[in-house]
C-alpha positions in Angstrom: 2.3 -29.3 -3.0 4.7 -26.7 -1.6 3.5 -23.2 -2.1 5.8 -20.2 -2.0 5.7 -16.5 -2.8 7.3 -15.7 -6.1 10.2 -13.2 -6.2 11.5 -10.9 -9.0 13.9 -13.7 -10.0 10.8 -15.9 -10.8 9.5 -13.5 -13.5 10.3 -15.8 -16.5 8.8 -18.9 -14.6 5.7 -17.0 -13.7 5.3 -15.8 -17.3 5.5 -19.4 -18.5 3.1 -20.6 -15.9 0.7 -17.9 -17.0 0.4 -19.3 -20.5 -2.1 -22.0 -19.5 -4.6 -19.6 -18.0 -4.0 -17.0 -20.7 -4.9 -19.7 -23.4 -8.3 -20.1 -21.7 -8.8 -16.3 -22.1 -7.8 -16.4 -25.8 -10.1 -19.4 -26.5 -13.1 -17.7 -24.8 -12.5 -14.2 -26.0 -10.4 -14.1 -29.2 -11.8 -10.6 -29.9 -10.1 -9.3 -26.7 -7.1 -11.5 -25.9 -4.0 -12.0 -28.1 -2.1 -15.3 -28.3 0.8 -15.1 -26.0 4.3 -16.4 -25.8 7.1 -15.8 -23.3 8.9 -12.8 -24.6 11.2 -10.2 -23.0 8.3 -7.8 -23.0 6.1 -10.2 -21.2 8.7 -11.1 -18.6 9.3 -7.4 -18.0 5.5 -6.9 -17.4 5.6 -9.8 -14.9 8.6 -8.4 -13.2 6.7 -5.1 -12.8 3.8 -6.9 -11.2 6.1 -8.8 -8.9 7.6 -5.5 -7.7 4.1 -4.0 -6.9 3.7 -4.0 -3.1 0.0 -4.9 -3.3 0.4 -7.7 -5.8 1.3 -11.2 -4.6 2.2 -14.2 -6.8 2.3 -17.7 -5.4 3.9 -20.7 -7.1 2.9 -24.3 -6.3 5.6 -26.9 -6.7 5.5 -30.7 -6.7 8.7 -32.5 -6.4 10.6 -29.3 -7.3 8.5 -28.7 -10.5 6.4 -25.6 -10.7 2.8 -26.8 -11.5 0.5 -23.9 -10.3 0.5 -20.2 -10.1 -1.8 -17.5 -8.6 -1.7 -13.8 -8.9 -3.7 -11.8 -6.3 -4.0 -8.2 -5.4 -4.7 -6.7 -2.0 -6.8 -3.6 -1.8 -7.3 -1.6 1.4 -9.1 1.7 2.0 -9.6 3.1 5.5 -13.0 4.1 6.8 -14.0 7.7 6.2 -17.0 9.9 6.8 -18.7 8.5 3.7 -18.1 4.8 3.8 -16.8 1.9 5.9 -13.3 0.7 5.2 -12.5 -1.9 2.6 -9.9 -4.7 2.9 -10.2 -7.2 0.1 -8.2 -9.6 -2.0 -8.8 -9.9 -5.7 -7.7 -13.2 -7.4 -6.7 -11.9 -10.8 -5.3 -15.2 -12.2 -4.9 -18.8 -11.0 -3.7 -21.7 -13.1 -2.7 -25.3 -12.7 -0.7 -26.9 -15.5 -3.0 -29.2 -17.5 -1.1 -32.4 -16.7 -1.4 -31.7 -13.0 -5.1 -30.9 -12.9 -7.7 -33.0 -11.0 -5.2 -33.8 -8.3 -6.3 -31.3 -5.7 -3.6 -28.7 -6.4 -6.0 -26.0 -7.4 -7.9 -26.5 -4.1 -4.6 -26.4 -2.2 -3.7 -23.1 -3.9 -7.2 -21.7 -3.1 -6.9 -22.6 0.5 -3.4 -21.0 0.7 -4.9 -17.8 -0.8 -7.7 -17.7 1.7 -5.3 -18.2 4.6 -3.1 -15.5 3.2 -6.1 -13.2 2.8 -7.0 -13.8 6.4 -3.5 -12.9 7.4 -3.9 -9.6 5.7 -7.1 -9.0 7.6 -9.1 -9.1 4.4 -12.8 -9.6 4.8 -13.6 -10.2 1.2 -12.1 -12.2 -1.6 -13.3 -11.6 -5.1 -12.9 -14.2 -7.8 -13.5 -13.4 -11.4 -13.7 -16.6 -13.4 -14.8 -17.8 -16.9 -17.9 -20.0 -16.6 -16.7 -21.9 -19.7 -14.2 -23.8 -17.5 -14.3 -25.8 -14.4 -13.0 -22.8 -12.4 -16.3 -21.9 -10.8 -16.8 -25.4 -9.4 -13.1 -25.4 -8.2 -13.5 -22.1 -6.5 -16.8 -22.8 -4.9 -15.8 -26.2 -3.7 -12.7 -24.7 -2.1 -14.4 -21.7 -0.7 -18.2 -21.6 -0.6 -21.2 -23.9 -0.5 -22.8 -22.5 -3.6 -22.0 -20.1 -6.5 -23.9 -17.3 -4.8 -22.2 -14.9 -2.4 -21.9 -16.5 1.0 -19.5 -16.8 3.9 -16.3 -18.8 3.4 -16.6 -22.1 5.2 -13.4 -21.6 7.2 -13.6 -18.0 8.4 -15.6 -14.8 8.2 -14.3 -13.9 4.8 -17.0 -13.1 2.2 -16.4 -14.7 -1.1 -17.9 -13.4 -4.3 -17.7 -15.5 -7.4 -18.4 -13.5 -10.5 -18.7 -15.7 -13.6 -17.7 -14.0 -16.9 -19.8 -15.4 -19.7 -18.0 -17.1 -22.4 -17.6 -15.1 -25.6 -20.4 -16.0 -28.1 -19.7 -14.5 -31.5 -23.1 -15.3 -32.8 -24.5 -12.8 -30.3 -22.5 -10.0 -31.8 -24.0 -10.9 -35.2 -27.5 -10.8 -33.7 -26.9 -7.4 -32.1 -25.4 -6.0 -35.3 -28.4 -7.3 -37.3 -30.8 -5.7 -34.8 -29.0 -2.4 -35.1 -29.0 -2.4 -38.9 -32.8 -3.1 -39.0 -33.7 -0.5 -36.4 
């Protein structure tokens, strides 16, 4: 897979690649995420993100076909009198088109992100994933030896995998019932 950095001209492509990962969000948390289609408004939002100097979008292509996408943010704060400096990369989104999954493209994208984070001098990568998907196992196999915080196997980057529990509507009913009886 060839991985390249997206440009402003890729906004519509990035928006379409984002649909697969957004659908996971909609299925897991329909109370929070709206169904999404590629609209002018959505492409404009993607264009704004692509213009942000601290946001990086990578596109993975196989035989000229875009099959994967990752959106990451770089955050850096210098050391001051109160705290040590911070240099981290946050992986906001990553997706491989369903028909290209289980072929190693997700792991290739993750390795590219870790190499890129290292090139920025980042000492920490934060991954926020839904535990209702295979994403935690993909990220941990690409980056760490277990799902707990540990050093990345290829460098000194700390990797934190934060699993977001899948939405369970029945729990809302339980909480509502407990409040009404209290």
